[in-house]
N, CA, C and O atoms as a GROMACS GRO file, in nm:
protein
  464
    1MET      N    1   0.645   1.842  -7.730
    1MET     CA    2   0.682   1.968  -7.781
    1MET      C    3   0.531   2.028  -7.813
    1MET      O    4   0.509   2.149  -7.814
    2ALA      N    5   0.438   1.935  -7.837
    2ALA     CA    6   0.282   1.946  -7.888
    2ALA      C    7   0.214   2.036  -7.804
    2ALA      O    8   0.132   2.112  -7.856
    3GLU      N    9   0.234   2.041  -7.687
    3GLU     CA   10   0.191   2.111  -7.595
    3GLU      C   11   0.224   2.218  -7.563
    3GLU      O   12   0.165   2.290  -7.483
    4LEU      N   13   0.346   2.247  -7.633
    4LEU     CA   14   0.369   2.408  -7.639
    4LEU      C   15   0.326   2.456  -7.738
    4LEU      O   16   0.314   2.575  -7.709
    5PHE      N   17   0.286   2.438  -7.866
    5PHE     CA   18   0.231   2.486  -7.937
    5PHE      C   19   0.094   2.471  -7.948
    5PHE      O   20   0.046   2.365  -7.906
    6LEU      N   21   0.016   2.560  -7.997
    6LEU     CA   22  -0.155   2.553  -7.925
    6LEU      C   23  -0.178   2.564  -8.081
    6LEU      O   24  -0.269   2.493  -8.124
    7ALA      N   25  -0.111   2.640  -8.171
    7ALA     CA   26  -0.188   2.641  -8.358
    7ALA      C   27  -0.161   2.497  -8.421
    7ALA      O   28  -0.067   2.420  -8.442
    8GLU      N   29  -0.327   2.505  -8.444
    8GLU     CA   30  -0.347   2.363  -8.543
    8GLU      C   31  -0.243   2.313  -8.685
    8GLU      O   32  -0.231   2.203  -8.738
    9PRO      N   33  -0.164   2.474  -8.724
    9PRO     CA   34  -0.074   2.416  -8.840
    9PRO      C   35   0.067   2.360  -8.737
    9PRO      O   36   0.136   2.265  -8.774
   10ASP      N   37   0.090   2.419  -8.632
   10ASP     CA   38   0.235   2.360  -8.601
   10ASP      C   39   0.189   2.225  -8.501
   10ASP      O   40   0.282   2.160  -8.453
   11ARG      N   41   0.064   2.188  -8.474
   11ARG     CA   42   0.027   2.057  -8.395
   11ARG      C   43   0.052   1.953  -8.521
   11ARG      O   44   0.100   1.841  -8.507
   12MET      N   45   0.014   2.006  -8.635
   12MET     CA   46   0.021   1.888  -8.779
   12MET      C   47   0.137   1.924  -8.785
   12MET      O   48   0.171   1.807  -8.804
   13ALA      N   49   0.274   2.001  -8.787
   13ALA     CA   50   0.371   1.958  -8.792
   13ALA      C   51   0.436   1.882  -8.743
   13ALA      O   52   0.517   1.815  -8.807
   14LEU      N   53   0.417   1.872  -8.619
   14LEU     CA   54   0.484   1.804  -8.506
   14LEU      C   55   0.476   1.641  -8.538
   14LEU      O   56   0.461   1.558  -8.448
   15THR      N   57   0.485   1.615  -8.646
   15THR     CA   58   0.504   1.444  -8.684
   15THR      C   59   0.624   1.399  -8.769
   15THR      O   60   0.706   1.476  -8.819
   16GLY      N   61   0.624   1.273  -8.779
   16GLY     CA   62   0.704   1.233  -8.867
   16GLY      C   63   0.900   1.259  -8.883
   16GLY      O   64   0.960   1.215  -8.785
   17ALA      N   65   0.962   1.302  -8.956
   17ALA     CA   66   1.107   1.305  -8.966
   17ALA      C   67   1.108   1.458  -8.948
   17ALA      O   68   1.214   1.494  -8.898
   18TYR      N   69   1.025   1.554  -8.973
   18TYR     CA   70   1.037   1.705  -8.956
   18TYR      C   71   1.023   1.718  -8.766
   18TYR      O   72   1.101   1.791  -8.706
   19ALA      N   73   0.924   1.644  -8.698
   19ALA     CA   74   0.911   1.644  -8.537
   19ALA      C   75   1.027   1.580  -8.510
   19ALA      O   76   1.075   1.620  -8.404
   20ASP      N   77   1.114   1.467  -8.583
   20ASP     CA   78   1.196   1.398  -8.513
   20ASP      C   79   1.318   1.509  -8.530
   20ASP      O   80   1.384   1.553  -8.436
   21TRP      N   81   1.332   1.540  -8.655
   21TRP     CA   82   1.421   1.671  -8.626
   21TRP      C   83   1.436   1.810  -8.547
   21TRP      O   84   1.539   1.876  -8.539
   22LEU      N   85   1.322   1.838  -8.494
   22LEU     CA   86   1.283   1.939  -8.432
   22LEU      C   87   1.340   1.883  -8.301
   22LEU      O   88   1.438   1.947  -8.263
   23ALA      N   89   1.306   1.782  -8.224
   23ALA     CA   90   1.340   1.746  -8.103
   23ALA      C   91   1.466   1.730  -8.111
   23ALA      O   92   1.538   1.823  -8.073
   24ALA      N   93   1.520   1.620  -8.157
   24ALA     CA   94   1.687   1.642  -8.170
   24ALA      C   95   1.728   1.769  -8.175
   24ALA      O   96   1.800   1.796  -8.079
   25SER      N   97   1.715   1.841  -8.236
   25SER     CA   98   1.776   1.984  -8.213
   25SER      C   99   1.764   2.063  -8.107
   25SER      O  100   1.860   2.122  -8.056
   26MET      N  101   1.627   2.070  -8.060
   26MET     CA  102   1.608   2.082  -7.917
   26MET      C  103   1.684   2.036  -7.826
   26MET      O  104   1.761   2.107  -7.762
   27ARG      N  105   1.668   1.893  -7.805
   27ARG     CA  106   1.783   1.837  -7.701
   27ARG      C  107   1.939   1.863  -7.724
   27ARG      O  108   2.015   1.863  -7.628
   28SER      N  109   1.976   1.881  -7.828
   28SER     CA  110   2.114   1.941  -7.902
   28SER      C  111   2.148   2.074  -7.825
   28SER      O  112   2.250   2.092  -7.758
   29ALA      N  113   2.039   2.170  -7.846
   29ALA     CA  114   2.054   2.292  -7.834
   29ALA      C  115   2.062   2.247  -7.654
   29ALA      O  116   2.150   2.320  -7.608
   30PHE      N  117   2.025   2.189  -7.580
   30PHE     CA  118   2.004   2.227  -7.444
   30PHE      C  119   2.084   2.069  -7.369
   30PHE      O  120   2.042   1.996  -7.279
   31LEU      N  121   2.194   2.062  -7.443
   31LEU     CA  122   2.260   1.944  -7.418
   31LEU      C  123   2.315   1.985  -7.274
   31LEU      O  124   2.304   1.923  -7.168
   32THR      N  125   2.377   2.106  -7.299
   32THR     CA  126   2.519   2.168  -7.197
   32THR      C  127   2.423   2.242  -7.088
   32THR      O  128   2.477   2.285  -6.986
   33GLY      N  129   2.293   2.258  -7.102
   33GLY     CA  130   2.236   2.338  -6.977
   33GLY      C  131   2.161   2.499  -7.111
   33GLY      O  132   2.177   2.504  -7.233
   34SER      N  133   2.097   2.586  -7.034
   34SER     CA  134   2.008   2.656  -7.105
   34SER      C  135   2.044   2.770  -7.070
   34SER      O  136   1.966   2.856  -7.030
   35ALA      N  137   2.208   2.788  -7.087
   35ALA     CA  138   2.289   2.921  -7.076
   35ALA      C  139   2.229   2.969  -7.256
   35ALA      O  140   2.163   3.073  -7.261
   36GLY      N  141   2.248   2.907  -7.364
   36GLY     CA  142   2.229   2.957  -7.435
   36GLY      C  143   2.071   3.031  -7.519
   36GLY      O  144   2.052   3.088  -7.627
   37GLN      N  145   2.005   3.002  -7.432
   37GLN     CA  146   1.875   3.006  -7.452
   37GLN      C  147   1.858   3.168  -7.375
   37GLN      O  148   1.808   3.273  -7.417
   38CYS      N  149   1.912   3.138  -7.267
   38CYS     CA  150   1.951   3.286  -7.188
   38CYS      C  151   2.025   3.385  -7.250
   38CYS      O  152   2.033   3.489  -7.185
   39ASP      N  153   2.084   3.383  -7.361
   39ASP     CA  154   2.201   3.464  -7.464
   39ASP      C  155   2.059   3.477  -7.560
   39ASP      O  156   2.033   3.593  -7.590
   40ASP      N  157   1.993   3.406  -7.595
   40ASP     CA  158   1.896   3.423  -7.678
   40ASP      C  159   1.802   3.535  -7.647
   40ASP      O  160   1.765   3.625  -7.722
   41TRP      N  161   1.774   3.514  -7.530
   41TRP     CA  162   1.625   3.630  -7.452
   41TRP      C  163   1.718   3.758  -7.458
   41TRP      O  164   1.682   3.865  -7.507
   42ARG      N  165   1.852   3.731  -7.397
   42ARG     CA  166   1.951   3.871  -7.397
   42ARG      C  167   1.950   3.959  -7.528
   42ARG      O  168   1.918   4.077  -7.537
   43ALA      N  169   2.000   3.858  -7.644
   43ALA     CA  170   2.012   3.968  -7.751
   43ALA      C  171   1.874   3.996  -7.867
   43ALA      O  172   1.882   4.070  -7.965
   44PHE      N  173   1.770   3.930  -7.831
   44PHE     CA  174   1.591   3.981  -7.841
   44PHE      C  175   1.581   4.130  -7.761
   44PHE      O  176   1.491   4.212  -7.783
   45MET      N  177   1.664   4.145  -7.689
   45MET     CA  178   1.597   4.286  -7.576
   45MET      C  179   1.747   4.370  -7.613
   45MET      O  180   1.729   4.492  -7.601
   46SER      N  181   1.843   4.347  -7.642
   46SER     CA  182   1.959   4.472  -7.695
   46SER      C  183   1.969   4.495  -7.797
   46SER      O  184   1.929   4.431  -7.894
   47ASP      N  185   2.039   4.618  -7.791
   47ASP     CA  186   2.088   4.702  -7.937
   47ASP      C  187   2.158   4.579  -7.991
   47ASP      O  188   2.235   4.506  -7.928
   48TRP      N  189   2.110   4.563  -8.148
   48TRP     CA  190   2.155   4.502  -8.196
   48TRP      C  191   2.306   4.532  -8.289
   48TRP      O  192   2.373   4.451  -8.353
   49GLY      N  193   2.324   4.671  -8.269
   49GLY     CA  194   2.488   4.768  -8.285
   49GLY      C  195   2.415   4.802  -8.457
   49GLY      O  196   2.502   4.837  -8.538
   50PHE      N  197   2.271   4.793  -8.514
   50PHE     CA  198   2.306   4.823  -8.638
   50PHE      C  199   2.111   4.923  -8.635
   50PHE      O  200   2.045   4.912  -8.532
   51ASP      N  201   2.073   4.978  -8.716
   51ASP     CA  202   1.967   5.045  -8.700
   51ASP      C  203   1.877   4.977  -8.829
   51ASP      O  204   1.924   4.953  -8.940
   52LEU      N  205   1.753   4.957  -8.790
   52LEU     CA  206   1.682   4.849  -8.925
   52LEU      C  207   1.658   4.905  -9.048
   52LEU      O  208   1.635   4.838  -9.148
   53GLY      N  209   1.664   5.083  -9.046
   53GLY     CA  210   1.693   5.174  -9.190
   53GLY      C  211   1.829   5.149  -9.256
   53GLY      O  212   1.856   5.194  -9.368
   54ASP      N  213   1.917   5.076  -9.180
   54ASP     CA  214   2.022   5.077  -9.260
   54ASP      C  215   2.048   4.943  -9.341
   54ASP      O  216   2.151   4.919  -9.403
   55THR      N  217   1.925   4.853  -9.330
   55THR     CA  218   1.937   4.723  -9.429
   55THR      C  219   1.839   4.709  -9.523
   55THR      O  220   1.730   4.762  -9.503
   56HIS      N  221   1.862   4.639  -9.632
   56HIS     CA  222   1.827   4.663  -9.716
   56HIS      C  223   1.771   4.517  -9.775
   56HIS      O  224   1.818   4.420  -9.717
   57GLU      N  225   1.700   4.496  -9.854
   57GLU     CA  226   1.689   4.365  -9.937
   57GLU      C  227   1.638   4.269  -9.861
   57GLU      O  228   1.665   4.151  -9.884
   58VAL      N  229   1.505   4.330  -9.696
   58VAL     CA  230   1.502   4.209  -9.636
   58VAL      C  231   1.368   4.099  -9.646
   58VAL      O  232   1.247   4.117  -9.655
   59VAL      N  233   1.438   4.002  -9.642
   59VAL     CA  234   1.244   3.883  -9.682
   59VAL      C  235   1.203   3.872  -9.533
   59VAL      O  236   1.276   3.812  -9.453
   60LEU      N  237   1.080   3.932  -9.493
   60LEU     CA  238   1.024   3.896  -9.370
   60LEU      C  239   0.956   3.726  -9.392
   60LEU      O  240   0.889   3.736  -9.495
   61TRP      N  241   0.946   3.606  -9.350
   61TRP     CA  242   0.870   3.514  -9.384
   61TRP      C  243   0.806   3.493  -9.233
   61TRP      O  244   0.873   3.454  -9.138
   62GLN      N  245   0.665   3.526  -9.228
   62GLN     CA  246   0.577   3.510  -9.088
   62GLN      C  247   0.449   3.423  -9.154
   62GLN      O  248   0.399   3.453  -9.262
   63GLY      N  249   0.414   3.333  -9.088
   63GLY     CA  250   0.265   3.264  -9.035
   63GLY      C  251   0.177   3.337  -9.008
   63GLY      O  252   0.204   3.395  -8.903
   64ASP      N  253   0.089   3.364  -9.047
   64ASP     CA  254  -0.040   3.437  -9.026
   64ASP      C  255  -0.106   3.357  -8.894
   64ASP      O  256  -0.193   3.432  -8.850
   65LEU      N  257  -0.101   3.258  -8.831
   65LEU     CA  258  -0.120   3.162  -8.768
   65LEU      C  259  -0.038   3.135  -8.632
   65LEU      O  260  -0.076   3.077  -8.530
   66ASP      N  261   0.096   3.201  -8.664
   66ASP     CA  262   0.185   3.188  -8.527
   66ASP      C  263   0.131   3.286  -8.433
   66ASP      O  264   0.098   3.402  -8.457
   67ASP      N  265   0.124   3.199  -8.283
   67ASP     CA  266   0.070   3.252  -8.113
   67ASP      C  267   0.221   3.248  -8.102
   67ASP      O  268   0.244   3.244  -7.981
   68ILE      N  269   0.333   3.247  -8.168
   68ILE     CA  270   0.460   3.253  -8.041
   68ILE      C  271   0.513   3.378  -8.069
   68ILE      O  272   0.567   3.443  -7.979
   69VAL      N  273   0.501   3.431  -8.209
   69VAL     CA  274   0.553   3.572  -8.260
   69VAL      C  275   0.430   3.654  -8.360
   69VAL      O  276   0.397   3.644  -8.478
   70ALA      N  277   0.396   3.715  -8.275
   70ALA     CA  278   0.298   3.781  -8.338
   70ALA      C  279   0.312   3.808  -8.478
   70ALA      O  280   0.420   3.848  -8.522
   71PRO      N  281   0.190   3.783  -8.566
   71PRO     CA  282   0.212   3.844  -8.727
   71PRO      C  283   0.234   4.021  -8.727
   71PRO      O  284   0.292   4.088  -8.813
   72ALA      N  285   0.151   4.082  -8.568
   72ALA     CA  286   0.190   4.190  -8.572
   72ALA      C  287   0.334   4.280  -8.604
   72ALA      O  288   0.357   4.385  -8.664
   73HIS      N  289   0.436   4.158  -8.514
   73HIS     CA  290   0.614   4.218  -8.529
   73HIS      C  291   0.624   4.231  -8.654
   73HIS      O  292   0.685   4.331  -8.692
   74ALA      N  293   0.569   4.139  -8.757
   74ALA     CA  294   0.635   4.088  -8.874
   74ALA      C  295   0.605   4.239  -8.963
   74ALA      O  296   0.682   4.296  -9.041
   75HIS      N  297   0.469   4.279  -8.923
   75HIS     CA  298   0.428   4.380  -9.016
   75HIS      C  299   0.506   4.503  -8.945
   75HIS      O  300   0.586   4.574  -9.005
   76TRP      N  301   0.478   4.514  -8.842
   76TRP     CA  302   0.582   4.646  -8.774
   76TRP      C  303   0.738   4.644  -8.823
   76TRP      O  304   0.804   4.746  -8.841
   77LEU      N  305   0.781   4.520  -8.841
   77LEU     CA  306   0.921   4.535  -8.901
   77LEU      C  307   0.935   4.589  -9.048
   77LEU      O  308   1.010   4.671  -9.101
   78ALA      N  309   0.826   4.502  -9.096
   78ALA     CA  310   0.795   4.550  -9.264
   78ALA      C  311   0.780   4.693  -9.292
   78ALA      O  312   0.825   4.748  -9.393
   79ASP      N  313   0.715   4.750  -9.196
   79ASP     CA  314   0.710   4.915  -9.189
   79ASP      C  315   0.825   4.978  -9.144
   79ASP      O  316   0.828   5.101  -9.133
   80HIS      N  317   0.937   4.892  -9.112
   80HIS     CA  318   1.045   4.993  -9.011
   80HIS      C  319   1.161   4.975  -9.098
   80HIS      O  320   1.272   5.023  -9.077
   81ILE      N  321   1.118   4.885  -9.220
   81ILE     CA  322   1.266   4.829  -9.278
   81ILE      C  323   1.247   4.875  -9.410
   81ILE      O  324   1.175   4.803  -9.479
   82PRO      N  325   1.291   4.977  -9.462
   82PRO     CA  326   1.309   5.041  -9.596
   82PRO      C  327   1.290   4.925  -9.719
   82PRO      O  328   1.384   4.850  -9.745
   83GLY      N  329   1.165   4.917  -9.792
   83GLY     CA  330   1.210   4.798  -9.877
   83GLY      C  331   1.179   4.678  -9.872
   83GLY      O  332   1.172   4.593  -9.960
   84ALA      N  333   1.156   4.673  -9.738
   84ALA     CA  334   1.136   4.487  -9.665
   84ALA      C  335   1.001   4.463  -9.766
   84ALA      O  336   0.910   4.537  -9.801
   85THR      N  337   1.034   4.324  -9.794
   85THR     CA  338   0.897   4.260  -9.825
   85THR      C  339   0.890   4.137  -9.754
   85THR      O  340   0.976   4.057  -9.718
   86LEU      N  341   0.720   4.146  -9.738
   86LEU     CA  342   0.633   4.051  -9.629
   86LEU      C  343   0.584   3.961  -9.669
   86LEU      O  344   0.477   3.963  -9.730
   87ARG      N  345   0.656   3.854  -9.641
   87ARG     CA  346   0.548   3.706  -9.713
   87ARG      C  347   0.475   3.631  -9.593
   87ARG      O  348   0.514   3.535  -9.526
   88LEU      N  349   0.327   3.722  -9.586
   88LEU     CA  350   0.240   3.661  -9.498
   88LEU      C  351   0.166   3.528  -9.546
   88LEU      O  352   0.075   3.519  -9.629
   89LEU      N  353   0.237   3.412  -9.461
   89LEU     CA  354   0.165   3.294  -9.521
   89LEU      C  355   0.049   3.242  -9.483
   89LEU      O  356   0.040   3.197  -9.369
   90LEU      N  357  -0.046   3.240  -9.558
   90LEU     CA  358  -0.190   3.180  -9.494
   90LEU      C  359  -0.204   3.017  -9.463
   90LEU      O  360  -0.194   2.925  -9.545
   91ARG      N  361  -0.236   3.008  -9.293
   91ARG     CA  362  -0.268   2.898  -9.273
   91ARG      C  363  -0.146   2.830  -9.205
   91ARG      O  364  -0.137   2.714  -9.166
   92GLU      N  365  -0.031   2.952  -9.198
   92GLU     CA  366   0.112   2.834  -9.130
   92GLU      C  367   0.107   2.934  -9.013
   92GLU      O  368   0.043   3.040  -9.010
   93ALA      N  369   0.226   2.856  -8.871
   93ALA     CA  370   0.237   2.920  -8.774
   93ALA      C  371   0.356   2.935  -8.760
   93ALA      O  372   0.415   2.987  -8.855
   94HIS      N  373   0.424   2.902  -8.658
   94HIS     CA  374   0.551   2.915  -8.590
   94HIS      C  375   0.669   2.776  -8.667
   94HIS      O  376   0.766   2.771  -8.741
   95LEU      N  377   0.587   2.687  -8.594
   95LEU     CA  378   0.692   2.552  -8.631
   95LEU      C  379   0.669   2.467  -8.811
   95LEU      O  380   0.733   2.389  -8.881
   96SER      N  381   0.517   2.554  -8.820
   96SER     CA  382   0.488   2.484  -8.977
   96SER      C  383   0.539   2.540  -9.101
   96SER      O  384   0.529   2.487  -9.211
   97ILE      N  385   0.594   2.649  -9.074
   97ILE     CA  386   0.698   2.757  -9.208
   97ILE      C  387   0.796   2.636  -9.213
   97ILE      O  388   0.824   2.580  -9.319
   98GLY      N  389   0.843   2.601  -9.099
   98GLY     CA  390   0.981   2.533  -9.131
   98GLY      C  391   0.970   2.442  -9.219
   98GLY      O  392   1.081   2.399  -9.251
   99LEU      N  393   0.865   2.383  -9.286
   99LEU     CA  394   0.801   2.269  -9.369
   99LEU      C  395   0.855   2.332  -9.505
   99LEU      O  396   0.897   2.264  -9.598
  100LEU      N  397   0.850   2.462  -9.505
  100LEU     CA  398   0.887   2.556  -9.622
  100LEU      C  399   1.024   2.605  -9.675
  100LEU      O  400   1.053   2.684  -9.765
  101LEU      N  401   1.101   2.533  -9.588
  101LEU     CA  402   1.248   2.581  -9.609
  101LEU      C  403   1.287   2.604  -9.744
  101LEU      O  404   1.320   2.710  -9.797
  102PRO      N  405   1.279   2.499  -9.787
  102PRO     CA  406   1.288   2.435  -9.935
  102PRO      C  407   1.262   2.578 -10.040
  102PRO      O  408   1.343   2.635 -10.114
  103GLU      N  409   1.126   2.608 -10.015
  103GLU     CA  410   1.091   2.724 -10.089
  103GLU      C  411   1.168   2.885 -10.066
  103GLU      O  412   1.207   2.971 -10.145
  104ILE      N  413   1.165   2.874  -9.904
  104ILE     CA  414   1.217   3.006  -9.854
  104ILE      C  415   1.356   3.013  -9.912
  104ILE      O  416   1.386   3.131  -9.932
  105ILE      N  417   1.445   2.936  -9.944
  105ILE     CA  418   1.625   2.897  -9.976
  105ILE      C  419   1.557   2.911 -10.128
  105ILE      O  420   1.607   3.010 -10.182
  106ASP      N  421   1.479   2.857 -10.200
  106ASP     CA  422   1.472   2.912 -10.327
  106ASP      C  423   1.469   3.035 -10.362
  106ASP      O  424   1.543   3.082 -10.448
  107ASP      N  425   1.367   3.108 -10.288
  107ASP     CA  426   1.348   3.238 -10.328
  107ASP      C  427   1.464   3.314 -10.267
  107ASP      O  428   1.515   3.402 -10.337
  108LEU      N  429   1.530   3.286 -10.105
  108LEU     CA  430   1.663   3.375 -10.087
  108LEU      C  431   1.766   3.382 -10.224
  108LEU      O  432   1.822   3.474 -10.283
  109THR      N  433   1.761   3.233 -10.242
  109THR     CA  434   1.878   3.188 -10.359
  109THR      C  435   1.850   3.296 -10.484
  109THR      O  436   1.942   3.370 -10.518
  110GLU      N  437   1.693   3.304 -10.565
  110GLU     CA  438   1.701   3.352 -10.635
  110GLU      C  439   1.680   3.519 -10.619
  110GLU      O  440   1.664   3.581 -10.724
  111ARG      N  441   1.679   3.582 -10.513
  111ARG     CA  442   1.693   3.744 -10.485
  111ARG      C  443   1.868   3.738 -10.482
  111ARG      O  444   1.928   3.820 -10.550
  112ALA      N  445   1.942   3.640 -10.402
  112ALA     CA  446   2.059   3.687 -10.421
  112ALA      C  447   2.133   3.691 -10.616
  112ALA      O  448   2.225   3.771 -10.634
  113ARG      N  449   2.112   3.652 -10.673
  113ARG     CA  450   2.153   3.644 -10.834
  113ARG      C  451   2.196   3.742 -10.883
  113ARG      O  452   2.107   3.826 -10.890
  114PRO      N  453   2.280   3.772 -10.918
  114PRO     CA  454   2.296   3.934 -11.025
  114PRO      C  455   2.158   3.960 -11.093
  114PRO      O  456   2.088   3.867 -11.132
  115ALA      N  457   2.124   4.084 -11.103
  115ALA     CA  458   2.033   4.102 -11.214
  115ALA      C  459   2.107   4.086 -11.334
  115ALA      O  460   2.229   4.098 -11.329
  116ARG      N  461   2.035   4.053 -11.472
  116ARG     CA  462   2.059   4.027 -11.603
  116ARG      C  463   2.052   4.115 -11.646
  116ARG      O  464   2.068   4.125 -11.768
   0.00000   0.00000   0.00000
């Protein structure tokens, strides 16, 4: 997998337990073939059945060094989703941001709590 991800933070993330988990996840995803990946690509290019302007309280987490999904896309989404919050993470890339899942989940959990 390291050959597929060129950004330094991603290469650094592809070690230890996280790398083992990613590899196991990829093996499981393709266990019965690539049809699921094809469905993902179709979904990326299809109408999702709702307008971005109808969404609310969206938080976008993006690594500034992501060379798979360009940070410009996160900026575009933030500009087109009313009230969206963009969390542009410095020195993070496509895979390395996954190491921050506990922080991301904590943030989302806090946002989901009713206001006091």
